[in-house]
N, C-alpha and C positions, 0 to 999 in steps of 0.2 A: 554712788548707787550701782549695784550689780545688775546691769541692764541686759537680762536675758528674757525674751518674751514669754516663755512658759512659766516664769516665776512671778508674773504680774497678775495682781488681782484686778479684774475688769469691772466688778460690781461696785458702783460708788456707794451704795448703802452699806456694804461690808466694810469699806474703807472708813466711812464716817463712824460706823459703830466701833471700829478698832480705835479710832482717836478718842471717842467718848469713854471707852473702857480703859484706856491707858493715857490719862490726861497729864501725867507728870512728865513733861517734855524737856528735851535738851535744846535750849535757845542759844544760838551763836551768831556772831557777826564779826566785823572788823571796825576799828576806829579809823580816823582820817589818815593815819600813818600805816594802815594795813596790818596793824597788830591784832591778832585774834583775841576775842573775848567770848566767854560762855557762862551760862548759869542754867540751873534746872528749876522749872516752875510749873505749877498746874495751870493749864489753859483749857478753854472751852471753844468749840467750833460753833459758830452761829451764822445765820443769814441775815444781813442788814441791807436794806434797800437793794435787794437782788444780788448782793455780793457776799461770798463766803469770807468770813473773818475769823481770826483767833483772838481771844481776849483773855487777859490776865493782869497780874501786877508784880512789880519788883521793888526792891529797896532803892531809894534815891541815892545819888552821888556815889554809886559803886563804879567799878571800872566798866562794867557792861552798860550801865545806864548812861554814862558819859559817852561811851563809844556809839551807842544807838542814837544819841542826840546828834552825833557827828556824821553818822552813816546809817541811813534808814534800811539798808538791805540786810535781811536776816534769813537764817535757816533754822527751821524748827524740826526736830527729829523725835518721832514717837516710836518707842520700842515695846515689844511684848515678850512673851516666853520664847526661849531659845534652847537648843539642846544639841549635843553631839550625836551623830548618826554613824555607826560603825559599818565599814565596808563588808564586814563578815555577815551582815544581815541581808545582803543582796543575793539574788539567785546566782550571780557570778561573784563569789567572794574575793576574787583577785582584782579588786578595784580600790581606789582611794576612799578613805572615810571623808565625812563632810560635816557641815553644821546646818541645821534647819532653824529658821527664825522668821520673824515678821517685823517689818519696819515701814514707816511712812515718813517721807521727807516733804516738808512744805517750805517753799521760798516765797518771800513777800516783803512788803514795806511796812515798817513799824511806825506808829505815831502814838504820842502820849496824850492822855485824856485829862479833862478837867475834873474837879472834885465830884461833880455829879456822876460822871462816868466811872470814877473810882468807887463811889458808893454802890453803884449798880453791880460792879464786878465783885466787890466784897460780899454783897448780899447774896448773889448767886452762888459764889464759892462756898460760903459757910452753909447755906441751905443744902447744897448738893452733897457735901461731905458729912452733913448731919442727917442724911437720908430724908431730906425735905421735912424735918421736924421743926416747925416754927416755935416750939416751946423750949428748944435747947438753949442753954445759957450762953453758948458760944456763937449763936446766930447773930449776925450783924445788928439787927434791930433790937436785940436784947442786951447788948453790951453797954456799960456805963458811958455816958457822954464824954467824960474826961479821958477815958481810955481810948475811945474812938478818935478824939482829937489828937492824942499823942501818936497813935498808930498812923493816922492818915498824913501826918506831917512827915513821916519817915518813908512813905511808900508812894508809888505813882502807878496809875492804871495805864494799860496800853492796849492797842488794837493793831492787829497785823492783817492787812489785806492780802489774801491768798492770790498770788500770781501764777504759781505753778505747784502742782502736787504730784509726787511720784511715789511708788511703793515697790517693795519686794516682799512677797509672801513665799519664801523658799521652803516648800513642803514636799520635796521628793517627787514633784510632778514629772520629772524626766525619767523615772524608773518604771520598770514593767510591773504588771499586776502582782506577780508573786513577791517581788522585792518590796513593793508598796505595802502589801499586807504584812509581811515579816517585820518591816520597820514599825508599823503601828503596834503590833503585839509586843515587840521588844521595848518600845518606849513606855508602854503601859506598866512595865515592871520597874521603872526608874522613878525619879523624883517628880515634883509638882510641875516643873516646866516641861519635862519630857511628856508627862501625861497630857498636859494642855496642848502640846503640839500634836500628839496622837489623836486627840479629839478633833482638832482642826483638820487633820488629814482624813479622818473618817467622814467628816461633813462633805468633803470634796470627792470622795472615792467614786461615787456613782457618776459624777460629772466627768471625771477623767476617763473612766473605763466603761462607759455605757455603750 
């Protein structure tokens, strides 16, 4: 994690909203022999018994499933839009270019859930991605029983207790007002990620330069 204080998002609501907006996370850890494993899965942040947790599901008997059974310590990385920022856009153009991006890192302990816990996760996952439409044919409760049995035998639900959460929202906070405005206008002329970063920068402009 790129630990510079001016790139840190201090608002916990913004951090949680970022996780909810970018649920397809990079889940990594090591087995008992310290060999790294990783996968990418959709996860959701929830508060259970006063503790923040991440919940999701993975395939059984994969290298990462076996590793997480051996070693409960995991890192979950959430990433969002990112973009190149040219040094030519600064008020002093004789400076290095850089990259703007947003990322949240969660460290925690993973534990695997019983069948009821898996059902709850699958129900929430399918409803969420079907825009909470209970009539959708792919919502968990509408799937054929035989299909559900076959799927549930192949996957396992998990819960990660959040022990530490860190972030970097690198959005040119260290630049002067002229450079900051130039970067926003330039990014608006580029692709979707660049425009998304420009929007995030605009949201913070008054906070930075009030």
